[in-house]
PLY file of the C-alpha trace (Angstrom):
ply
format ascii 1.0
element vertex 117
property float x
property float y
property float z
element edge 116
property int vertex1
property int vertex2
end_header
53.05 37.24 -90.54
53.00 34.16 -88.31
50.90 33.90 -85.18
52.51 33.89 -81.75
51.54 31.58 -78.93
48.94 33.54 -76.93
48.71 34.13 -73.20
52.25 32.96 -72.48
52.02 34.48 -69.01
49.25 31.97 -68.23
51.08 28.82 -69.27
51.04 26.39 -66.34
54.17 25.14 -64.61
52.84 21.68 -65.45
54.09 22.30 -69.01
57.18 20.32 -69.95
59.68 20.21 -72.78
62.21 17.84 -74.26
65.08 18.03 -76.73
66.29 15.25 -79.00
69.16 15.05 -81.46
69.42 13.26 -84.78
72.78 11.70 -85.58
74.36 9.66 -88.34
76.48 6.95 -86.80
79.10 4.64 -88.22
79.82 1.53 -86.15
83.06 -0.34 -86.52
83.71 -4.02 -85.86
85.94 -3.38 -82.87
83.19 -1.63 -80.86
84.13 1.91 -81.79
81.70 4.30 -83.42
81.66 7.81 -84.85
78.73 10.23 -84.89
78.01 13.40 -86.81
74.90 15.59 -86.69
72.32 14.70 -89.37
72.08 18.01 -91.25
72.23 21.56 -89.95
68.92 21.32 -88.06
69.52 18.15 -86.07
67.99 19.44 -82.81
64.27 18.83 -82.24
62.37 20.35 -79.36
58.93 19.29 -78.15
56.74 20.83 -75.50
53.51 19.89 -73.82
51.76 23.21 -73.21
49.19 23.39 -70.42
46.87 26.27 -69.60
45.20 25.41 -66.30
42.30 27.17 -64.56
41.71 29.82 -67.20
38.51 31.80 -67.63
36.16 31.51 -70.61
37.66 34.57 -72.35
41.16 33.06 -72.25
39.72 29.70 -73.30
38.15 31.35 -76.36
41.45 33.05 -77.23
43.33 29.73 -77.10
40.63 27.87 -79.01
40.70 30.50 -81.77
44.50 30.23 -81.89
44.57 26.43 -82.28
41.81 26.58 -84.90
43.92 29.09 -86.86
47.24 27.20 -86.74
45.71 23.72 -86.81
46.20 23.49 -90.57
49.96 23.12 -90.20
50.91 26.80 -90.08
53.85 27.52 -87.86
53.69 29.96 -84.99
56.39 31.49 -82.85
57.15 31.10 -79.17
60.19 31.64 -76.97
60.45 28.75 -74.53
62.09 29.17 -71.13
65.87 29.15 -71.28
66.04 29.97 -75.01
67.15 33.46 -76.06
65.11 33.70 -79.25
61.67 32.84 -80.59
61.47 29.53 -82.41
59.01 28.17 -84.97
56.48 25.56 -83.82
53.54 23.54 -85.10
50.80 21.75 -83.20
51.68 18.13 -82.50
48.78 15.80 -81.82
45.48 16.39 -80.09
44.32 19.56 -78.38
42.53 18.67 -75.14
39.93 20.93 -73.55
38.26 20.27 -70.23
35.80 22.34 -68.27
36.83 22.32 -64.61
33.80 24.04 -63.13
31.51 26.78 -64.37
33.59 29.06 -66.57
36.97 27.62 -65.55
38.81 25.61 -68.22
42.02 23.70 -68.84
43.64 23.29 -72.25
46.65 21.19 -73.21
48.42 20.43 -76.48
51.77 19.34 -77.81
53.98 21.47 -80.00
56.95 20.51 -82.15
59.79 22.76 -83.28
60.10 23.11 -87.06
62.62 24.70 -89.40
60.41 26.45 -91.94
61.68 28.47 -94.88
59.28 31.36 -94.30
0 1
1 2
2 3
3 4
4 5
5 6
6 7
7 8
8 9
9 10
10 11
11 12
12 13
13 14
14 15
15 16
16 17
17 18
18 19
19 20
20 21
21 22
22 23
23 24
24 25
25 26
26 27
27 28
28 29
29 30
30 31
31 32
32 33
33 34
34 35
35 36
36 37
37 38
38 39
39 40
40 41
41 42
42 43
43 44
44 45
45 46
46 47
47 48
48 49
49 50
50 51
51 52
52 53
53 54
54 55
55 56
56 57
57 58
58 59
59 60
60 61
61 62
62 63
63 64
64 65
65 66
66 67
67 68
68 69
69 70
70 71
71 72
72 73
73 74
74 75
75 76
76 77
77 78
78 79
79 80
80 81
81 82
82 83
83 84
84 85
85 86
86 87
87 88
88 89
89 90
90 91
91 92
92 93
93 94
94 95
95 96
96 97
97 98
98 99
99 100
100 101
101 102
102 103
103 104
104 105
105 106
106 107
107 108
108 109
109 110
110 111
111 112
112 113
113 114
114 115
115 116
């Protein structure tokens, strides 16, 4: 059973997402072109997830999560505005910073995947 993104109620509003589309395009000599989606899964979503000002217990939960899925396993998360959970993998570095005392910030990128499992 896949993991789910933990502590979703503590994700910062500084988090941001983007969507891109992959197309096959044919260009004609007269300036016209035609496009069709490249496969059935031509939509790619990316998010930058930020947990800001979390305590050490939440920090430990997130650190354990990224250590678990850091080997390329997918996890599930339902981003804002989407009606279903999607599959994601970590994308790039996970950044941890201690703000003061036991207050932490964590940020990492995630990338939507279409996994067979």
